[in-house]
MARSE-745853 format. One record per atom (N, C-alpha, C, O, CB): chain; x, z, y. Coordinates in Angstrom, 2 decimals, m for minus. Last residue first. Glycine has a CB too. Layout:
N
<c=A px=X pz=Z py=Y>
...
END
This chain:
100
<c=A px=2.72 pz=6.25 py=49.11>
<c=A px=3.88 pz=6.86 py=48.44>
<c=A px=5.00 pz=5.88 py=48.29>
<c=A px=6.06 pz=6.22 py=47.76>
<c=A px=3.51 pz=7.40 py=47.07>
<c=A px=0.39 pz=6.99 py=51.64>
<c=A px=1.17 pz=5.99 py=50.92>
<c=A px=2.37 pz=6.68 py=50.30>
<c=A px=2.97 pz=7.58 py=50.89>
<c=A px=1.62 pz=4.83 py=51.85>
<c=A px=m1.99 pz=9.66 py=51.13>
<c=A px=m0.96 pz=8.95 py=51.89>
<c=A px=m0.24 pz=7.95 py=51.00>
<c=A px=m0.25 pz=8.05 py=49.77>
<c=A px=0.04 pz=9.94 py=52.50>
<c=A px=m5.23 pz=11.06 py=51.44>
<c=A px=m4.20 pz=10.39 py=50.62>
<c=A px=m3.25 pz=9.59 py=51.50>
<c=A px=m3.65 pz=8.94 py=52.47>
<c=A px=m4.86 pz=9.46 py=49.58>
<c=A px=m7.34 pz=12.13 py=52.79>
<c=A px=m6.01 pz=12.69 py=53.02>
<c=A px=m4.90 pz=12.04 py=52.22>
<c=A px=m3.74 pz=12.44 py=52.34>
<c=A px=m6.03 pz=14.13 py=52.70>
<c=A px=m9.67 pz=10.87 py=51.84>
<c=A px=m9.17 pz=10.56 py=53.18>
<c=A px=m7.76 pz=11.09 py=53.46>
<c=A px=m7.06 pz=10.54 py=54.31>
<c=A px=m10.11 pz=11.10 py=54.20>
<c=A px=m11.05 pz=11.35 py=49.54>
<c=A px=m9.79 pz=10.64 py=49.41>
<c=A px=m9.05 pz=10.50 py=50.75>
<c=A px=m7.91 pz=10.05 py=50.77>
<c=A px=m10.04 pz=9.27 py=48.80>
<c=A px=m13.52 pz=12.36 py=50.17>
<c=A px=m12.61 pz=13.20 py=49.39>
<c=A px=m11.19 pz=12.63 py=49.38>
<c=A px=m10.23 pz=13.39 py=49.21>
<c=A px=m13.11 pz=13.36 py=47.95>
<c=A px=m15.55 pz=10.94 py=51.55>
<c=A px=m14.28 pz=11.23 py=52.23>
<c=A px=m13.31 pz=12.13 py=51.45>
<c=A px=m12.35 pz=12.62 py=52.04>
<c=A px=m14.56 pz=11.87 py=53.53>
<c=A px=m18.29 pz=12.13 py=49.64>
<c=A px=m17.75 pz=11.28 py=50.71>
<c=A px=m16.45 pz=11.83 py=51.27>
<c=A px=m16.29 pz=13.04 py=51.44>
<c=A px=m18.77 pz=11.13 py=51.82>
<c=A px=m19.31 pz=12.63 py=46.77>
<c=A px=m18.17 pz=13.23 py=47.46>
<c=A px=m17.59 pz=12.36 py=48.57>
<c=A px=m16.46 pz=11.89 py=48.43>
<c=A px=m17.10 pz=13.55 py=46.47>
<c=A px=m21.09 pz=9.68 py=45.95>
<c=A px=m20.58 pz=11.00 py=45.58>
<c=A px=m19.40 pz=11.39 py=46.46>
<c=A px=m18.59 pz=10.55 py=46.84>
<c=A px=m20.16 pz=11.02 py=44.10>
<c=A px=m21.83 pz=7.09 py=46.26>
<c=A px=m22.85 pz=8.11 py=46.50>
<c=A px=m22.39 pz=9.53 py=46.16>
<c=A px=m23.19 pz=10.45 py=46.08>
<c=A px=m24.10 pz=7.79 py=45.71>
<c=A px=m19.83 pz=5.29 py=45.59>
<c=A px=m20.41 pz=5.24 py=46.92>
<c=A px=m21.40 pz=6.33 py=47.26>
<c=A px=m21.77 pz=6.50 py=48.42>
<c=A px=m21.06 pz=3.96 py=47.09>
<c=A px=m16.89 pz=6.23 py=44.07>
<c=A px=m18.33 pz=6.08 py=43.87>
<c=A px=m18.98 pz=6.21 py=45.24>
<c=A px=m18.70 pz=7.16 py=45.98>
<c=A px=m18.91 pz=7.14 py=42.85>
<c=A px=m13.89 pz=4.54 py=45.00>
<c=A px=m14.77 pz=5.70 py=45.04>
<c=A px=m16.22 pz=5.34 py=44.77>
<c=A px=m16.71 pz=4.29 py=45.18>
<c=A px=m14.66 pz=6.38 py=46.38>
<c=A px=m10.90 pz=4.03 py=44.80>
<c=A px=m12.00 pz=3.26 py=44.24>
<c=A px=m13.07 pz=4.32 py=43.99>
<c=A px=m13.14 pz=4.91 py=42.92>
<c=A px=m11.60 pz=2.44 py=42.90>
<c=A px=m8.52 pz=4.45 py=47.43>
<c=A px=m9.55 pz=4.96 py=46.52>
<c=A px=m10.44 pz=3.85 py=46.02>
<c=A px=m10.70 pz=2.86 py=46.72>
<c=A px=m10.38 pz=6.03 py=47.22>
<c=A px=m6.40 pz=3.17 py=48.68>
<c=A px=m6.41 pz=4.63 py=48.66>
<c=A px=m7.39 pz=5.17 py=47.64>
<c=A px=m7.15 pz=6.22 py=47.04>
<c=A px=m6.75 pz=5.17 py=50.03>
<c=A px=m4.41 pz=0.46 py=48.40>
<c=A px=m5.73 pz=0.96 py=48.03>
<c=A px=m5.65 pz=2.47 py=47.85>
<c=A px=m4.94 pz=2.98 py=46.98>
<c=A px=m6.25 pz=0.27 py=46.73>
<c=A px=m2.79 pz=m1.55 py=50.61>
<c=A px=m2.67 pz=m0.27 py=49.92>
<c=A px=m4.06 pz=0.30 py=49.68>
<c=A px=m4.80 pz=0.59 py=50.62>
<c=A px=m1.80 pz=0.72 py=50.74>
<c=A px=m1.29 pz=m4.57 py=50.70>
<c=A px=m2.61 pz=m3.96 py=50.82>
<c=A px=m2.54 pz=m2.69 py=49.98>
<c=A px=m2.25 pz=m2.75 py=48.78>
<c=A px=m3.79 pz=m4.94 py=50.35>
<c=A px=1.86 pz=m5.12 py=52.39>
<c=A px=1.01 pz=m4.93 py=51.21>
<c=A px=m0.38 pz=m4.44 py=51.62>
<c=A px=m0.59 pz=m3.96 py=52.73>
<c=A px=1.65 pz=m3.92 py=50.24>
<c=A px=3.29 pz=m5.38 py=54.73>
<c=A px=3.83 pz=m5.99 py=53.52>
<c=A px=2.91 pz=m5.93 py=52.31>
<c=A px=3.15 pz=m6.61 py=51.32>
<c=A px=5.11 pz=m5.33 py=53.18>
<c=A px=1.73 pz=m4.16 py=56.77>
<c=A px=2.42 pz=m5.43 py=57.01>
<c=A px=2.88 pz=m6.14 py=55.73>
<c=A px=2.85 pz=m7.37 py=55.66>
<c=A px=3.60 pz=m5.20 py=57.89>
<c=A px=m1.39 pz=m3.00 py=55.28>
<c=A px=m0.04 pz=m2.79 py=55.79>
<c=A px=0.64 pz=m4.13 py=56.01>
<c=A px=0.17 pz=m5.15 py=55.50>
<c=A px=0.79 pz=m1.91 py=54.81>
<c=A px=m4.48 pz=m2.21 py=55.35>
<c=A px=m3.75 pz=m3.47 py=55.39>
<c=A px=m2.41 pz=m3.20 py=56.07>
<c=A px=m2.32 pz=m3.17 py=57.30>
<c=A px=m4.55 pz=m4.58 py=56.15>
<c=A px=m5.91 pz=0.12 py=53.14>
<c=A px=m5.21 pz=m0.14 py=54.39>
<c=A px=m4.49 pz=m1.47 py=54.27>
<c=A px=m3.97 pz=m1.82 py=53.21>
<c=A px=m4.21 pz=1.00 py=54.73>
<c=A px=m9.15 pz=0.83 py=51.65>
<c=A px=m7.78 pz=0.33 py=51.66>
<c=A px=m7.24 pz=0.22 py=53.08>
<c=A px=m7.97 pz=0.22 py=54.07>
<c=A px=m7.72 pz=m1.02 py=50.97>
<c=A px=m11.53 pz=1.61 py=49.31>
<c=A px=m11.02 pz=1.99 py=50.61>
<c=A px=m9.55 pz=1.61 py=50.65>
<c=A px=m8.78 pz=2.01 py=49.77>
<c=A px=m11.22 pz=3.52 py=50.90>
<c=A px=m14.15 pz=0.23 py=47.63>
<c=A px=m12.70 pz=0.25 py=47.68>
<c=A px=m12.31 pz=0.55 py=49.12>
<c=A px=m12.70 pz=m0.17 py=50.04>
<c=A px=m12.07 pz=m1.12 py=47.18>
<c=A px=m16.91 pz=1.70 py=46.11>
<c=A px=m16.34 pz=1.19 py=47.36>
<c=A px=m14.83 pz=1.29 py=47.23>
<c=A px=m14.30 pz=2.31 py=46.78>
<c=A px=m16.87 pz=2.00 py=48.61>
<c=A px=m19.54 pz=1.23 py=43.72>
<c=A px=m18.19 pz=1.65 py=44.10>
<c=A px=m17.75 pz=0.96 py=45.37>
<c=A px=m18.13 pz=m0.17 py=45.67>
<c=A px=m17.20 pz=1.36 py=42.97>
<c=A px=m21.80 pz=0.79 py=41.91>
<c=A px=m21.88 pz=1.57 py=43.16>
<c=A px=m20.53 pz=2.11 py=43.62>
<c=A px=m20.39 pz=3.31 py=43.89>
<c=A px=m22.86 pz=2.73 py=42.98>
<c=A px=m21.74 pz=m2.68 py=40.91>
<c=A px=m21.47 pz=m1.28 py=40.64>
<c=A px=m21.46 pz=m0.51 py=41.96>
<c=A px=m21.16 pz=m1.07 py=43.00>
<c=A px=m20.12 pz=m1.10 py=39.88>
<c=A px=m22.18 pz=m5.31 py=41.74>
<c=A px=m22.82 pz=m4.83 py=40.51>
<c=A px=m22.66 pz=m3.34 py=40.24>
<c=A px=m23.39 pz=m2.78 py=39.42>
<c=A px=m22.28 pz=m5.58 py=39.36>
<c=A px=m19.19 pz=m5.49 py=43.72>
<c=A px=m20.45 pz=m6.07 py=43.26>
<c=A px=m20.86 pz=m5.45 py=41.93>
<c=A px=m20.02 pz=m5.12 py=41.09>
<c=A px=m20.34 pz=m7.60 py=43.12>
<c=A px=m17.93 pz=m3.08 py=45.90>
<c=A px=m17.77 pz=m3.74 py=44.61>
<c=A px=m19.14 pz=m4.26 py=44.16>
<c=A px=m20.13 pz=m3.53 py=44.23>
<c=A px=m17.16 pz=m2.77 py=43.55>
<c=A px=m17.25 pz=m3.35 py=49.28>
<c=A px=m18.24 pz=m2.92 py=48.29>
<c=A px=m18.07 pz=m3.75 py=47.02>
<c=A px=m18.08 pz=m4.98 py=47.07>
<c=A px=m19.68 pz=m3.06 py=48.85>
<c=A px=m14.58 pz=m2.22 py=51.10>
<c=A px=m15.08 pz=m3.38 py=50.38>
<c=A px=m16.03 pz=m2.86 py=49.30>
<c=A px=m15.64 pz=m2.02 py=48.49>
<c=A px=m13.91 pz=m4.25 py=49.76>
<c=A px=m13.23 pz=m1.07 py=54.18>
<c=A px=m14.06 pz=m0.87 py=52.99>
<c=A px=m14.49 pz=m2.21 py=52.40>
<c=A px=m14.72 pz=m3.19 py=53.11>
<c=A px=m15.30 pz=m0.03 py=53.34>
<c=A px=m10.23 pz=0.29 py=55.65>
<c=A px=m11.28 pz=m0.71 py=55.57>
<c=A px=m12.04 pz=m0.51 py=54.25>
<c=A px=m11.54 pz=0.14 py=53.34>
<c=A px=m10.71 pz=m2.16 py=55.67>
<c=A px=m8.63 pz=2.66 py=57.77>
<c=A px=m9.07 pz=2.20 py=56.45>
<c=A px=m10.17 pz=1.17 py=56.60>
<c=A px=m10.94 pz=1.19 py=57.56>
<c=A px=m9.56 pz=3.39 py=55.59>
<c=A px=m8.17 pz=3.71 py=60.19>
<c=A px=m7.57 pz=2.39 py=59.95>
<c=A px=m7.96 pz=1.84 py=58.58>
<c=A px=m7.66 pz=0.69 py=58.26>
<c=A px=m6.04 pz=2.47 py=60.07>
<c=A px=m11.21 pz=5.25 py=61.43>
<c=A px=m9.92 pz=5.25 py=60.76>
<c=A px=m9.37 pz=3.83 py=60.71>
<c=A px=m10.02 pz=2.88 py=61.13>
<c=A px=m10.04 pz=5.85 py=59.34>
<c=A px=m13.81 pz=5.99 py=62.15>
<c=A px=m12.78 pz=5.83 py=63.19>
<c=A px=m11.39 pz=5.87 py=62.59>
<c=A px=m10.48 pz=6.47 py=63.17>
<c=A px=m12.92 pz=6.92 py=64.27>
<c=A px=m15.42 pz=4.26 py=59.55>
<c=A px=m15.56 pz=5.24 py=60.63>
<c=A px=m14.51 pz=4.96 py=61.71>
<c=A px=m14.34 pz=3.81 py=62.13>
<c=A px=m15.42 pz=6.71 py=60.09>
<c=A px=m13.56 pz=1.77 py=58.30>
<c=A px=m14.32 pz=2.94 py=57.88>
<c=A px=m14.28 pz=3.98 py=58.99>
<c=A px=m13.22 pz=4.52 py=59.32>
<c=A px=m13.77 pz=3.53 py=56.56>
<c=A px=m13.96 pz=m1.68 py=59.21>
<c=A px=m13.22 pz=m0.41 py=59.24>
<c=A px=m14.16 pz=0.73 py=58.84>
<c=A px=m15.37 pz=0.65 py=59.01>
<c=A px=m12.61 pz=m0.15 py=60.67>
<c=A px=m15.01 pz=m4.42 py=57.08>
<c=A px=m15.17 pz=m3.45 py=58.18>
<c=A px=m14.28 pz=m2.22 py=58.05>
<c=A px=m13.91 pz=m1.79 py=56.95>
<c=A px=m16.60 pz=m3.01 py=58.27>
<c=A px=m12.97 pz=m7.30 py=56.33>
<c=A px=m13.90 pz=m6.24 py=55.93>
<c=A px=m13.90 pz=m5.12 py=56.96>
<c=A px=m12.89 pz=m4.90 py=57.63>
<c=A px=m13.54 pz=m5.67 py=54.54>
<c=A px=m10.99 pz=m9.09 py=56.98>
<c=A px=m12.38 pz=m9.55 py=57.02>
<c=A px=m13.40 pz=m8.44 py=56.79>
<c=A px=m14.58 pz=m8.63 py=57.05>
<c=A px=m12.59 pz=m10.62 py=56.00>
<c=A px=m8.38 pz=m8.47 py=56.66>
<c=A px=m9.00 pz=m8.06 py=57.93>
<c=A px=m10.48 pz=m8.44 py=58.01>
<c=A px=m11.14 pz=m8.15 py=59.01>
<c=A px=m8.26 pz=m8.68 py=59.08>
<c=A px=m7.62 pz=m9.55 py=54.15>
<c=A px=m7.73 pz=m8.10 py=54.33>
<c=A px=m8.42 pz=m7.66 py=55.61>
<c=A px=m9.00 pz=m6.57 py=55.65>
<c=A px=m6.37 pz=m7.51 py=54.30>
<c=A px=m7.99 pz=m11.95 py=52.33>
<c=A px=m8.55 pz=m11.77 py=53.68>
<c=A px=m8.71 pz=m10.29 py=54.01>
<c=A px=m9.84 pz=m9.82 py=54.15>
<c=A px=m9.91 pz=m12.49 py=53.79>
<c=A px=m6.56 pz=m11.79 py=49.91>
<c=A px=m6.60 pz=m13.05 py=50.66>
<c=A px=m7.03 pz=m12.86 py=52.11>
<c=A px=m6.52 pz=m13.52 py=53.01>
<c=A px=m7.53 pz=m14.02 py=49.98>
<c=A px=m7.00 pz=m9.14 py=49.10>
<c=A px=m5.64 pz=m9.64 py=49.23>
<c=A px=m5.59 pz=m10.92 py=50.08>
<c=A px=m4.67 pz=m11.10 py=50.88>
<c=A px=m5.04 pz=m9.91 py=47.84>
<c=A px=m9.76 pz=m9.10 py=48.83>
<c=A px=m9.12 pz=m8.28 py=49.86>
<c=A px=m7.71 pz=m8.81 py=50.14>
<c=A px=m7.30 pz=m8.90 py=51.30>
<c=A px=m9.07 pz=m6.79 py=49.41>
<c=A px=m9.97 pz=m10.78 py=46.58>
<c=A px=m10.59 pz=m11.17 py=47.85>
<c=A px=m9.95 pz=m10.40 py=49.01>
<c=A px=m9.63 pz=m10.99 py=50.04>
<c=A px=m12.12 pz=m10.91 py=47.82>
<c=A px=m8.61 pz=m9.22 py=44.70>
<c=A px=m8.13 pz=m10.57 py=45.01>
<c=A px=m8.71 pz=m11.06 py=46.33>
<c=A px=m8.00 pz=m11.70 py=47.11>
<c=A px=m8.51 pz=m11.55 py=43.87>
<c=A px=m10.21 pz=m6.97 py=44.62>
<c=A px=m8.85 pz=m6.84 py=45.14>
<c=A px=m8.26 pz=m8.21 py=45.47>
<c=A px=m7.48 pz=m8.34 py=46.41>
<c=A px=m7.95 pz=m6.10 py=44.13>
<c=A px=m12.55 pz=m8.09 py=43.49>
<c=A px=m12.57 pz=m7.51 py=44.83>
<c=A px=m11.16 pz=m7.41 py=45.41>
<c=A px=m10.95 pz=m7.75 py=46.58>
<c=A px=m13.23 pz=m6.12 py=44.79>
<c=A px=m11.66 pz=m8.79 py=40.95>
<c=A px=m12.15 pz=m9.83 py=41.86>
<c=A px=m12.11 pz=m9.33 py=43.30>
<c=A px=m11.69 pz=m10.04 py=44.21>
<c=A px=m13.59 pz=m10.27 py=41.48>
<c=A px=m11.08 pz=m6.20 py=40.01>
<c=A px=m10.01 pz=m7.19 py=40.12>
<c=A px=m10.41 pz=m8.34 py=41.04>
<c=A px=m9.60 pz=m8.82 py=41.83>
<c=A px=m9.65 pz=m7.74 py=38.73>
<c=A px=m13.64 pz=m5.12 py=40.04>
<c=A px=m12.62 pz=m4.53 py=40.91>
<c=A px=m11.46 pz=m5.51 py=41.07>
<c=A px=m10.91 pz=m5.63 py=42.17>
<c=A px=m12.12 pz=m3.18 py=40.33>
<c=A px=m14.83 pz=m6.74 py=38.08>
<c=A px=m15.35 pz=m6.77 py=39.45>
<c=A px=m14.34 pz=m6.18 py=40.44>
<c=A px=m14.20 pz=m6.68 py=41.55>
<c=A px=m16.67 pz=m6.00 py=39.53>
<c=A px=m13.31 pz=m6.02 py=35.83>
<c=A px=m13.31 pz=m7.41 py=36.30>
<c=A px=m13.80 pz=m7.50 py=37.74>
<c=A px=m13.24 pz=m8.26 py=38.53>
<c=A px=m14.18 pz=m8.29 py=35.39>
<c=A px=m14.03 pz=m3.30 py=35.60>
<c=A px=m12.64 pz=m3.68 py=35.85>
<c=A px=m12.57 pz=m5.10 py=36.41>
<c=A px=m11.84 pz=m5.35 py=37.37>
<c=A px=m11.81 pz=m3.58 py=34.56>
<c=A px=m16.76 pz=m3.61 py=34.98>
<c=A px=m16.34 pz=m2.92 py=36.20>
<c=A px=m14.92 pz=m3.32 py=36.56>
<c=A px=m14.64 pz=m3.64 py=37.72>
<c=A px=m16.45 pz=m1.39 py=36.02>
<c=A px=m16.51 pz=m4.88 py=32.49>
<c=A px=m17.18 pz=m5.58 py=33.60>
<c=A px=m16.81 pz=m4.94 py=34.93>
<c=A px=m16.56 pz=m5.65 py=35.91>
<c=A px=m18.72 pz=m5.54 py=33.40>
<c=A px=m15.36 pz=m2.85 py=31.05>
<c=A px=m14.55 pz=m4.05 py=31.31>
<c=A px=m15.18 pz=m4.90 py=32.41>
<c=A px=m14.47 pz=m5.56 py=33.17>
<c=A px=m14.39 pz=m4.88 py=30.03>
<c=A px=m17.58 pz=m1.19 py=30.94>
<c=A px=m16.37 pz=m0.75 py=31.63>
<c=A px=m15.46 pz=m1.91 py=31.97>
<c=A px=m14.86 pz=m1.95 py=33.04>
<c=A px=m15.62 pz=0.27 py=30.79>
<c=A px=m19.24 pz=m2.73 py=29.34>
<c=A px=m19.62 pz=m2.47 py=30.72>
<c=A px=m18.43 pz=m1.99 py=31.55>
<c=A px=m18.29 pz=m2.34 py=32.72>
<c=A px=m20.75 pz=m1.44 py=30.76>
<c=A px=m18.39 pz=m2.87 py=26.71>
<c=A px=m18.14 pz=m4.00 py=27.58>
<c=A px=m18.46 pz=m3.75 py=29.04>
<c=A px=m17.98 pz=m4.49 py=29.91>
<c=A px=m18.92 pz=m5.16 py=27.11>
<c=A px=m20.89 pz=m0.78 py=25.48>
<c=A px=m19.65 pz=m1.50 py=25.16>
<c=A px=m19.53 pz=m2.73 py=26.05>
<c=A px=m20.46 pz=m3.54 py=26.14>
<c=A px=m19.61 pz=m1.91 py=23.67>
<c=A px=m22.14 pz=1.67 py=27.55>
<c=A px=m22.44 pz=0.40 py=26.89>
<c=A px=m21.14 pz=m0.37 py=26.69>
<c=A px=m20.38 pz=m0.57 py=27.63>
<c=A px=m23.46 pz=m0.44 py=27.72>
<c=A px=m21.19 pz=4.23 py=28.07>
<c=A px=m22.61 pz=3.93 py=28.28>
<c=A px=m23.03 pz=2.68 py=27.52>
<c=A px=m24.12 pz=2.63 py=26.94>
<c=A px=m22.91 pz=3.77 py=29.76>
<c=A px=m18.50 pz=4.07 py=27.62>
<c=A px=m19.28 pz=4.98 py=26.79>
<c=A px=m20.78 pz=4.69 py=26.92>
<c=A px=m21.53 pz=4.89 py=25.97>
<c=A px=m19.00 pz=6.44 py=27.18>
<c=A px=m17.81 pz=2.34 py=29.67>
<c=A px=m17.64 pz=1.89 py=28.28>
<c=A px=m18.43 pz=2.77 py=27.33>
<c=A px=m18.97 pz=2.29 py=26.33>
<c=A px=m16.14 pz=1.89 py=27.89>
<c=A px=m18.22 pz=3.97 py=31.88>
<c=A px=m19.13 pz=2.84 py=31.66>
<c=A px=m18.99 pz=2.28 py=30.24>
<c=A px=m19.97 pz=1.79 py=29.68>
<c=A px=m18.87 pz=1.74 py=32.68>
<c=A px=m16.07 pz=5.80 py=31.48>
<c=A px=m17.45 pz=6.25 py=31.54>
<c=A px=m18.41 pz=5.11 py=31.22>
<c=A px=m19.31 pz=5.26 py=30.40>
<c=A px=m17.76 pz=6.84 py=32.92>
<c=A px=m13.83 pz=4.11 py=31.65>
<c=A px=m14.11 pz=4.82 py=30.39>
<c=A px=m15.57 pz=5.30 py=30.36>
<c=A px=m16.22 pz=5.21 py=29.32>
<c=A px=m13.15 pz=6.03 py=30.23>
<c=A px=m14.07 pz=3.33 py=34.34>
<c=A px=m14.12 pz=2.32 py=33.28>
<c=A px=m14.48 pz=2.98 py=31.95>
<c=A px=m15.34 pz=2.48 py=31.22>
<c=A px=m12.77 pz=1.58 py=33.16>
<c=A px=m13.66 pz=5.81 py=35.55>
<c=A px=m14.95 pz=5.11 py=35.72>
<c=A px=m15.12 pz=4.04 py=34.65>
<c=A px=m16.22 pz=3.86 py=34.12>
<c=A px=m15.04 pz=4.47 py=37.12>
<c=A px=m11.02 pz=6.35 py=34.84>
<c=A px=m12.10 pz=7.25 py=34.42>
<c=A px=m13.46 pz=6.57 py=34.50>
<c=A px=m14.30 pz=6.73 py=33.62>
<c=A px=m12.10 pz=8.52 py=35.29>
<c=A px=m9.71 pz=4.23 py=36.15>
<c=A px=m9.65 pz=4.34 py=34.69>
<c=A px=m10.75 pz=5.25 py=34.15>
<c=A px=m11.35 pz=4.95 py=33.11>
<c=A px=m8.28 pz=4.87 py=34.25>
<c=A px=m10.29 pz=4.93 py=38.80>
<c=A px=m10.78 pz=3.67 py=38.27>
<c=A px=m10.79 pz=3.73 py=36.74>
<c=A px=m11.76 pz=3.32 py=36.11>
<c=A px=m9.93 pz=2.48 py=38.77>
<c=A px=m8.90 pz=7.32 py=39.01>
<c=A px=m10.36 pz=7.35 py=39.13>
<c=A px=m10.98 pz=6.05 py=38.64>
<c=A px=m12.09 pz=6.06 py=38.11>
<c=A px=m10.76 pz=7.62 py=40.57>
<c=A px=m6.25 pz=6.34 py=38.64>
<c=A px=m6.83 pz=7.30 py=37.70>
<c=A px=m8.36 pz=7.30 py=37.79>
<c=A px=m9.04 pz=7.27 py=36.76>
<c=A px=m6.29 pz=8.70 py=37.98>
<c=A px=m5.89 pz=4.71 py=40.87>
<c=A px=m5.78 pz=4.13 py=39.52>
<c=A px=m6.47 pz=5.04 py=38.49>
<c=A px=m7.18 pz=4.57 py=37.61>
<c=A px=m4.29 pz=3.93 py=39.13>
<c=A px=m6.14 pz=6.67 py=42.83>
<c=A px=m7.11 pz=5.57 py=42.80>
<c=A px=m7.09 pz=4.89 py=41.43>
<c=A px=m8.14 pz=4.54 py=40.89>
<c=A px=m6.80 pz=4.54 py=43.92>
<c=A px=m3.91 pz=8.23 py=42.31>
<c=A px=m5.24 pz=8.81 py=42.10>
<c=A px=m6.33 pz=7.74 py=42.07>
<c=A px=m7.32 pz=7.89 py=41.36>
<c=A px=m5.55 pz=9.83 py=43.20>
<c=A px=m1.82 pz=6.45 py=43.05>
<c=A px=m1.98 pz=6.89 py=41.66>
<c=A px=m3.36 pz=7.49 py=41.37>
<c=A px=m3.91 pz=7.28 py=40.29>
<c=A px=m0.92 pz=7.91 py=41.32>
<c=A px=m2.90 pz=3.75 py=45.09>
<c=A px=m2.51 pz=5.16 py=45.04>
<c=A px=m2.71 pz=5.61 py=43.59>
<c=A px=m3.68 pz=5.20 py=42.96>
<c=A px=m3.35 pz=6.04 py=46.07>
<c=A px=m1.89 pz=0.44 py=44.45>
<c=A px=m2.90 pz=1.48 py=44.27>
<c=A px=m2.26 pz=2.85 py=44.38>
<c=A px=m1.18 pz=3.08 py=43.82>
<c=A px=m3.62 pz=1.32 py=42.91>
<c=A px=m1.20 pz=m2.56 py=46.16>
<c=A px=m0.69 pz=m1.31 py=45.61>
<c=A px=m1.82 pz=m0.28 py=45.55>
<c=A px=m2.60 pz=m0.16 py=46.49>
<c=A px=0.50 pz=m0.77 py=46.46>
<c=A px=m0.74 pz=m5.96 py=46.19>
<c=A px=m1.77 pz=m4.93 py=46.19>
<c=A px=m1.19 pz=m3.70 py=45.47>
<c=A px=m0.75 pz=m3.79 py=44.32>
<c=A px=m3.10 pz=m5.43 py=45.50>
<c=A px=1.16 pz=m8.09 py=48.36>
<c=A px=1.05 pz=m7.32 py=47.13>
<c=A px=m0.06 pz=m6.28 py=47.28>
<c=A px=m0.29 pz=m5.77 py=48.37>
<c=A px=2.41 pz=m6.63 py=46.78>
<c=A px=0.01 pz=m10.99 py=50.12>
<c=A px=0.46 pz=m9.60 py=50.07>
<c=A px=0.27 pz=m8.99 py=48.68>
<c=A px=m0.65 pz=m9.34 py=47.94>
<c=A px=m0.28 pz=m8.76 py=51.10>
<c=A px=1.25 pz=m14.29 py=49.80>
<c=A px=0.13 pz=m13.36 py=49.68>
<c=A px=0.69 pz=m11.94 py=49.52>
<c=A px=1.70 pz=m11.73 py=48.85>
<c=A px=m0.80 pz=m13.74 py=48.48>
END
């Protein structure tokens, strides 16, 4: 199974979102984390099953229960996650991110 790698900014935005939801209701941030972990496991198993984003090589996976989209690339050796983005804010802000 391929390794899952997060862009540092994707990790940061996920951590910020978790903290936000924890402030709203205790345990809700952990629920978001659990859903993102489930999503990454599904992506890891079947990376080509999810649709491409516009005319790019990125693919999208909608996180259950929360308004977040995971944007990722399926590389030969790993699944590279560029963003865990809120689905209704700042479209395409992450598009310039590169693998490190």
